[in-house]
C-alpha positions as CSV (number, residue, x, y, z in Angstrom):
1,M,-23.3,17.9,-3.2
2,K,-21.1,16.2,-0.7
3,R,-17.6,15.2,-2.0
4,P,-15.9,11.9,-1.5
5,I,-13.1,11.4,1.0
6,F,-9.7,12.3,-0.4
7,L,-6.0,11.5,0.3
8,R,-4.0,14.6,0.9
9,V,-0.4,14.8,0.5
10,G,1.6,17.9,1.8
11,A,4.7,18.5,-0.4
12,V,7.3,20.8,1.0
13,V,9.6,22.7,-1.4
14,V,12.4,24.8,-0.2
15,A,12.6,28.3,-1.1
16,G,15.8,30.4,-1.3
17,L,17.6,28.2,-4.0
18,M,18.0,31.2,-6.5
19,L,19.3,33.5,-3.9
20,L,21.8,30.6,-2.7
21,G,22.8,30.0,-6.3
22,A,23.4,33.6,-7.0
23,C,25.9,33.9,-4.2
24,Q,27.7,30.7,-5.4
25,G,27.7,32.0,-9.1
26,E,26.0,29.0,-10.4
27,D,22.4,27.4,-10.9
28,E,21.4,24.1,-9.1
29,A,20.0,21.5,-11.4
30,V,16.6,19.9,-10.9
31,D,16.6,16.2,-10.4
32,P,13.1,15.0,-11.5
33,S,13.9,11.5,-10.4
34,D,14.3,12.6,-6.8
35,S,10.6,11.5,-5.8
36,T,9.6,11.1,-2.3
37,S,5.8,10.7,-2.3
38,D,4.3,7.2,-2.0
39,L,0.9,7.5,-3.5
40,T,0.0,4.0,-3.1
41,A,0.2,4.0,0.7
42,P,-2.6,2.0,2.3
43,A,-5.4,4.3,3.4
44,G,-4.6,5.7,6.9
45,T,-0.9,5.2,6.9
46,V,1.8,7.8,7.2
47,V,4.9,7.4,5.0
48,T,7.9,9.9,5.6
49,S,10.8,9.9,3.1
50,T,14.1,12.1,3.3
51,G,14.7,12.6,-0.4
52,D,16.1,9.1,-1.2
53,P,17.0,9.2,-5.0
54,T,16.5,5.5,-5.3
55,A,12.8,5.9,-4.0
56,E,10.2,4.3,-6.6
57,E,8.4,7.0,-8.8
58,P,5.0,7.5,-7.6
59,P,2.2,6.8,-10.2
60,N,1.4,9.8,-12.5
61,T,-2.4,10.1,-12.0
62,E,-2.4,13.7,-13.6
63,E,-5.2,14.6,-11.3
64,P,-5.1,18.5,-11.0
65,T,-4.9,20.0,-7.6
66,D,-6.8,22.9,-6.4
67,N,-4.2,25.1,-7.6
68,G,-3.6,23.4,-11.2
69,I,-0.5,21.6,-10.4
70,S,-0.6,17.9,-11.5
71,A,0.4,14.8,-9.6
72,S,3.6,14.5,-11.7
73,E,4.7,18.1,-10.9
74,V,3.9,17.5,-7.2
75,S,6.0,14.3,-7.0
76,S,9.4,16.0,-8.1
77,T,11.7,17.8,-5.6
78,T,14.6,20.1,-6.0
79,E,18.0,19.0,-4.8
80,A,20.2,21.7,-3.2
81,P,23.1,21.8,-0.9
82,L,22.8,22.5,2.9
83,E,19.1,21.6,2.5
84,T,16.9,18.6,3.1
85,T,13.6,18.0,1.4
86,T,10.9,16.0,3.4
87,T,7.5,14.5,2.0
88,T,4.9,13.4,4.2
89,T,2.1,11.2,2.8
90,T,-1.1,10.8,4.7
91,T,-4.5,9.4,3.8
92,G,-8.2,10.1,4.8
93,V,-9.1,13.6,5.9
94,I,-6.0,14.4,8.0
95,A,-4.2,17.5,6.8
96,G,-0.6,17.0,5.4
97,S,2.2,18.3,7.7
98,S,4.5,21.2,6.7
99,S,8.2,21.8,7.4
100,T,10.4,24.9,7.6
101,I,14.0,24.6,6.2
102,S,16.6,27.3,6.3
103,A,19.7,27.7,4.3
104,S,21.6,28.4,7.6
105,E,25.1,28.6,6.3
106,D,24.4,31.9,4.4
107,N,21.7,33.0,6.9
108,F,19.0,33.3,4.5
109,P,15.6,33.5,5.9
110,P,13.6,30.4,6.1
111,S,10.8,29.7,3.6
112,T,8.0,27.2,3.5
113,T,5.5,26.2,0.6
114,T,2.9,23.6,0.8
115,T,1.3,22.0,-2.2
116,T,-1.9,19.9,-2.1
117,L,-2.7,16.7,-4.1
118,Y,-6.1,15.1,-3.8
119,I,-6.7,11.3,-4.6
120,P,-10.1,9.9,-4.1
121,V,-11.0,6.8,-1.8
122,S,-14.2,5.1,-1.4
123,P,-16.6,6.3,1.4
124,V,-17.8,2.6,1.7
125,S,-14.7,0.6,1.8
126,G,-11.9,3.3,2.3
127,L,-10.0,1.9,-0.6
128,P,-8.5,4.2,-3.4
129,V,-10.7,4.6,-6.6
130,D,-9.1,5.6,-10.0
131,D,-12.1,7.1,-11.3
132,L,-13.5,10.2,-9.4
133,S,-16.8,10.3,-11.3
134,L,-17.7,6.9,-9.8
135,L,-17.7,8.3,-6.2
136,D,-19.8,11.3,-7.0
137,R,-23.1,9.1,-7.6
138,R,-25.8,7.3,-5.7
139,L,-25.4,4.1,-3.7
140,V,-27.4,1.1,-4.8
141,A,-28.4,-1.3,-2.1
142,V,-29.8,-4.7,-3.2
143,K,-31.6,-7.2,-0.9
144,I,-30.0,-10.8,-1.4
145,D,-31.4,-14.1,-0.4
146,N,-29.4,-16.4,1.9
147,H,-31.7,-19.4,2.2
148,R,-29.7,-22.7,1.6
149,M,-31.5,-22.9,-2.0
150,A,-30.2,-19.5,-2.9
151,R,-26.5,-20.5,-2.2
152,P,-24.0,-20.1,-3.9
153,Q,-24.9,-16.3,-4.5
154,S,-23.8,-14.3,-7.5
155,G,-22.3,-10.8,-7.7
156,I,-21.9,-10.2,-4.0
157,E,-18.3,-10.7,-4.5
158,E,-18.2,-7.5,-6.5
159,A,-20.0,-5.3,-4.0
160,D,-18.2,-2.6,-2.1
161,G,-19.6,-3.6,1.2
162,M,-22.3,-6.1,2.5
163,I,-24.8,-6.0,5.3
164,E,-26.4,-9.2,7.0
165,L,-29.3,-9.4,9.3
166,V,-32.0,-12.0,10.3
167,V,-35.3,-12.3,9.0
168,E,-38.1,-14.8,9.7
169,G,-37.5,-18.5,9.3
170,G,-34.3,-18.5,11.2
171,V,-32.2,-17.5,8.2
172,T,-30.2,-14.3,7.4
173,R,-30.4,-12.0,4.4
174,F,-27.9,-9.6,2.9
175,I,-27.9,-6.2,1.5
176,A,-25.2,-5.7,-1.1
177,L,-23.8,-2.1,-1.2
178,F,-22.7,-0.9,-4.7
179,H,-21.3,2.5,-4.8
180,H,-18.4,2.9,-7.3
181,S,-18.8,-0.9,-8.4
182,D,-21.6,-2.4,-10.2
183,S,-22.6,-6.2,-11.1
184,S,-24.5,-7.4,-14.4
185,W,-25.7,-10.6,-12.5
186,L,-26.5,-10.2,-8.9
187,G,-28.7,-12.3,-6.8
188,P,-31.0,-14.0,-6.0
189,M,-32.7,-11.0,-5.2
190,R,-35.4,-11.1,-2.4
191,S,-38.0,-8.8,-0.7
192,I,-37.9,-5.9,1.8
193,R,-38.3,-6.0,5.6
194,P,-38.8,-3.1,8.0
195,T,-35.1,-2.8,9.1
196,D,-33.7,-2.4,5.6
197,W,-35.0,1.1,5.0
198,T,-33.6,2.2,8.3
199,L,-30.0,1.2,7.1
200,A,-30.4,2.7,3.5
201,K,-31.7,5.8,4.6
202,A,-28.5,7.1,6.2
203,L,-26.5,5.9,3.1
204,N,-28.6,7.9,0.4
205,G,-29.2,4.5,-1.1
206,V,-31.7,3.4,-3.5
207,L,-33.1,0.1,-2.5
208,V,-33.5,-2.5,-5.1
209,I,-36.0,-5.5,-4.0
210,S,-38.0,-8.0,-5.5
211,G,-41.2,-6.7,-3.5
212,G,-42.7,-6.6,-0.2
213,Q,-45.6,-6.6,2.0
214,P,-47.8,-3.3,1.2
215,W,-47.4,-2.0,4.9
216,I,-43.7,-2.2,4.7
217,L,-43.4,-0.6,1.4
218,N,-45.7,2.2,2.8
219,Q,-43.1,2.7,5.5
220,V,-40.3,3.0,2.9
221,V,-42.4,5.7,1.0
222,S,-43.3,7.6,4.1
223,N,-39.6,7.8,5.2
224,D,-38.5,9.1,1.7
225,V,-36.2,6.1,0.8
226,P,-36.3,5.6,-2.9
227,M,-36.7,2.1,-4.1
228,I,-36.9,0.1,-7.4
229,G,-38.8,-3.4,-7.5
230,D,-39.0,-6.2,-10.0
231,L,-39.6,-4.8,-13.5
232,G,-38.4,-7.7,-15.6
233,P,-35.8,-7.6,-18.3
234,P,-33.5,-5.7,-18.7
235,L,-33.3,-4.9,-15.2
236,T,-34.3,-8.5,-13.7
237,T,-34.2,-11.9,-14.9
238,R,-35.5,-15.4,-13.7
239,L,-33.0,-18.3,-13.9
240,R,-34.8,-21.3,-15.0
241,E,-32.3,-23.8,-13.4
242,R,-33.4,-22.6,-10.0
243,A,-36.8,-22.7,-8.3
244,A,-38.7,-19.6,-7.3
245,P,-38.5,-17.5,-5.3
246,H,-34.6,-18.2,-5.2
247,N,-34.0,-17.5,-8.8
248,L,-34.5,-13.7,-9.6
249,Y,-31.2,-11.8,-10.7
250,V,-30.8,-8.1,-11.1
251,N,-28.4,-5.9,-13.2
252,T,-27.1,-2.8,-11.1
253,F,-26.1,-1.0,-14.2
254,E,-29.7,-1.1,-15.3
255,A,-30.9,-0.2,-11.7
256,R,-28.8,3.1,-12.2
257,L,-30.3,4.0,-15.3
258,I,-33.8,3.7,-13.9
259,A,-32.8,5.8,-10.8
260,E,-31.8,8.4,-13.4
261,E,-34.9,8.1,-15.3
262,R,-37.0,8.6,-12.1
263,N,-34.8,11.4,-10.9
264,L,-34.1,9.7,-7.4
265,D,-31.8,11.1,-4.9
266,P,-28.3,11.2,-6.5
267,R,-26.2,12.2,-3.5
268,P,-23.3,9.8,-2.7
269,P,-23.1,8.1,0.6
270,P,-21.3,9.5,3.6
271,A,-18.0,7.8,5.0
272,L,-19.3,4.8,6.8
273,F,-16.4,4.6,9.4
274,N,-13.2,6.4,10.6
275,R,-10.5,4.7,8.3
276,G,-6.8,4.2,9.1
277,P,-4.6,1.7,10.7
278,T,-6.4,-0.7,13.2
279,S,-6.7,0.7,16.6
280,A,-7.1,-3.0,17.9
281,S,-4.3,-4.3,20.2
282,P,-2.2,-7.1,19.0
283,L,-2.8,-8.5,22.3
284,S,-6.5,-9.3,21.2
285,P,-6.0,-11.9,18.6
286,A,-9.1,-13.1,16.7
287,T,-8.5,-15.6,13.8
288,Y,-11.6,-17.7,14.2
289,I,-15.0,-15.8,14.9
290,F,-18.1,-17.9,15.4
291,F,-21.5,-16.5,15.0
292,D,-24.5,-18.2,16.3
293,W,-26.9,-16.3,14.2
294,T,-30.1,-18.7,14.9
295,D,-30.8,-22.3,15.8
296,S,-30.5,-23.1,12.0
297,I,-27.5,-21.1,10.9
298,D,-24.0,-20.8,12.1
299,V,-21.2,-18.8,10.5
300,V,-17.4,-18.9,11.0
301,W,-15.2,-16.1,9.6
302,H,-11.4,-17.4,9.6
303,W,-8.5,-15.0,9.2
304,D,-5.9,-16.5,6.9
305,G,-3.4,-13.8,7.2
306,S,-4.7,-11.5,4.4
307,Q,-8.5,-11.8,4.7
308,Y,-11.5,-13.3,6.2
309,L,-13.1,-16.4,4.8
310,R,-16.6,-17.3,5.5
311,S,-18.0,-20.9,6.2
312,T,-21.7,-21.4,6.7
313,N,-23.0,-24.4,8.6
314,G,-19.6,-26.1,8.3
315,Q,-19.2,-25.6,4.6
316,S,-17.1,-23.0,2.6
317,H,-19.6,-20.3,1.6
318,Q,-19.0,-19.7,-2.2
319,W,-20.0,-17.3,-5.0
320,L,-20.8,-18.3,-8.5
321,T,-20.7,-16.4,-11.7
322,Q,-23.1,-16.3,-14.7
323,E,-20.4,-18.2,-16.5
324,G,-19.7,-20.7,-13.9
325,D,-16.6,-19.5,-12.0
326,S,-16.6,-19.7,-8.3
327,G,-14.7,-18.7,-5.3
328,P,-15.0,-18.3,-1.6
329,I,-16.8,-15.3,0.1
330,T,-14.2,-13.0,1.7
331,A,-14.0,-9.9,3.7
332,D,-11.2,-7.6,4.8
333,V,-13.1,-6.2,7.9
334,L,-15.9,-7.6,9.9
335,V,-18.0,-5.0,11.9
336,V,-20.5,-6.5,14.5
337,L,-23.3,-4.3,15.6
338,S,-25.4,-5.9,18.3
339,A,-29.0,-5.1,18.2
340,E,-32.3,-5.7,20.0
341,R,-35.0,-7.7,18.2
342,Y,-38.7,-7.0,18.2
343,T,-41.6,-7.8,16.1
344,A,-42.9,-5.5,13.6
345,C,-46.7,-5.5,12.7
346,P,-49.0,-3.8,10.6
347,T,-52.0,-1.8,11.7
348,G,-54.3,-3.4,9.2
349,S,-53.6,-6.6,6.9
350,G,-50.3,-8.1,6.6
351,S,-48.3,-10.4,8.7
352,C,-45.7,-9.7,11.5
353,V,-42.0,-10.0,10.8
354,P,-38.8,-9.8,12.9
355,A,-37.0,-6.4,13.0
356,W,-34.2,-4.8,14.7
357,R,-33.5,-1.7,16.7
358,T,-31.0,0.3,14.9
359,V,-31.2,3.6,16.6
360,G,-29.8,4.0,20.1
361,E,-26.7,2.4,21.6
362,N,-25.5,-1.1,21.9
363,R,-22.4,-3.2,21.8
364,A,-19.9,-3.2,18.7
365,V,-17.0,-5.3,17.9
366,V,-14.5,-4.8,14.9
367,F,-12.5,-7.6,13.4
368,A,-9.5,-6.6,11.4
369,E,-6.1,-8.0,10.7
370,G,-6.7,-10.8,12.9
371,R,-7.5,-8.8,15.9
372,A,-10.6,-7.7,17.8
373,E,-11.6,-4.5,19.2
374,E,-14.7,-4.0,21.5
375,G,-16.6,-0.9,22.1
376,R,-20.0,0.6,21.5
377,W,-22.2,2.1,18.6
378,T,-24.5,5.0,18.8
379,R,-27.0,6.3,16.4
380,A,-29.3,9.3,17.0
381,D,-31.7,8.7,14.2
382,T,-32.1,6.7,10.9
383,S,-30.8,9.6,8.9
384,D,-27.4,9.1,10.8
385,W,-25.0,6.3,10.3
386,F,-23.5,4.5,13.2
387,T,-20.6,5.9,15.3
388,L,-18.2,3.5,16.8
389,T,-16.2,4.2,20.1
390,G,-13.9,2.0,22.1
391,L,-14.7,0.9,25.6
392,T,-13.1,3.9,27.1
393,G,-14.8,6.5,24.6
394,E,-12.0,6.8,22.0
395,P,-13.1,6.5,18.4
396,I,-12.4,3.0,16.9
397,I,-10.5,3.2,13.7
398,V,-11.5,0.8,11.0
399,P,-8.8,-0.3,8.4
400,P,-9.7,0.4,4.7
401,G,-11.0,-2.9,2.9
402,R,-14.2,-4.6,1.9
403,T,-16.4,-4.5,5.0
404,W,-19.0,-7.0,6.0
405,I,-21.4,-5.4,8.6
406,M,-23.7,-7.5,10.8
407,I,-26.8,-6.4,12.6
408,Y,-26.3,-9.2,15.3
409,P,-28.8,-10.4,17.6
410,E,-27.7,-9.1,21.1
411,T,-28.7,-12.4,22.8
412,A,-26.7,-14.5,20.3
413,E,-23.5,-15.9,21.3
414,L,-20.2,-14.4,19.5
415,V,-17.1,-16.2,20.2
416,W,-13.4,-15.8,19.2
C-alpha cells in the first residue's frame, strides 16, 4: 500500500567524543536541552541551526523512526569542545543533508552519523497530520450543491481540499475532498456529472452522491470508480427547513463505514502537488482574483494577508454548521486548471450535460501568498493526477495549505 508523504529530518551526531575525552582525562556531559530541530517548520521550508542552547524544544511526538529511535532521542545533541553540531530540518520527500565534523586539534579522523525521523503530512493539503492512521485510508469525495438556494453550505469548511466546476444551468458545483478529516453534517449533496469520476479516479476516491442519470452511473461503474448513493439515515438526512433538492446532508463517518462494509478500494490518494515554498515571484502580486464562471455566477477571491476569502455575486460566501455557527469560506491556495468544455450525451435515453476535458494539456495558474504563477497542466490519463509546470518547463511548487482547485472554462475571463 502506498505510504503518505513524510517530513525527513537528518540529525548529525559527532563521533570521536569518547576518544577525545580519554585523552583529556574526563568525560563530556550531555546537555539534553541543546535541541536544534524545529519540527513545526512549515512544509517545504529548510531550517538550519548551529546548536543554540536557547532554541525552543521541539514537540516530543515519540513517533519511532526506522531504527527505533524516538523523536525525543533524536532532538538531543551532544555538546563537546572543538566541535559544532548542525541540524537541518526539511519537509516533503527531500532527503536530509549530512555533515562531517572533525576534532582537528587532536587529528582524530572525521566521523558522520545520520538519524532519520519521519513526520506525516497530508497528500491533499501538504499540512502536518498528527495521527498517521488517518493518512493510510481512502479519500471520500462528496458532490456539493452551489445553487443560490443551497447557500450557505455546511461541512465544506472541514474538507481537506475542494474542487469546483460548472454544470448545467449556469451554476457551479463542488467536490469536497475528505481524507484525514471528516464531517458529520455536510451538504447539500447533489448528483453526479460525467467529469466527476475522471477526477475521483486518480485520487483513489469513493464518490458520494445523491444519484445521477443511469448512463452517467454506468460510466462510473465501467471505469471502476466506487460510489455510494443516497441511502437514508444514518448516512443521509433531509433538512425540512430547506426545499428539495437543496436539502440533502451526508455524514462522511458513515460513508467510510459503508465503504468498509462493501470492501471498496482502501488505497490513500497520491500527493496532489509538489509542496514547498511558493515558486511564484514577488513581482507577480495577486490580491484580488476575479472569476467570470458563467453569465450568472461571478466569484472573487481576496488575499487578506493570511488566506483567501471568497465572495459570490458580490456577497461574502459563508458556511453554516448544524448548530447555527457561521463563517466565511476560505482557502490557503487556489489552483486554476483551464479546460475545454464539451457536451456529453447518452447513446440511448437520458439528457445531455456539460462536461470538461481533463486529459491532455492546458493553462494553469496557482495563487498563493498573494502571488500568481502561470504555467501549464498536463495529464496523460484519468488514472493520473495533474502535473503543473511553469512557463519555462520548471515544476511549479505549491505551498502547503487547504487548496481550492478549479476546473475553469478556458474561454472565461480570469483577472487579477
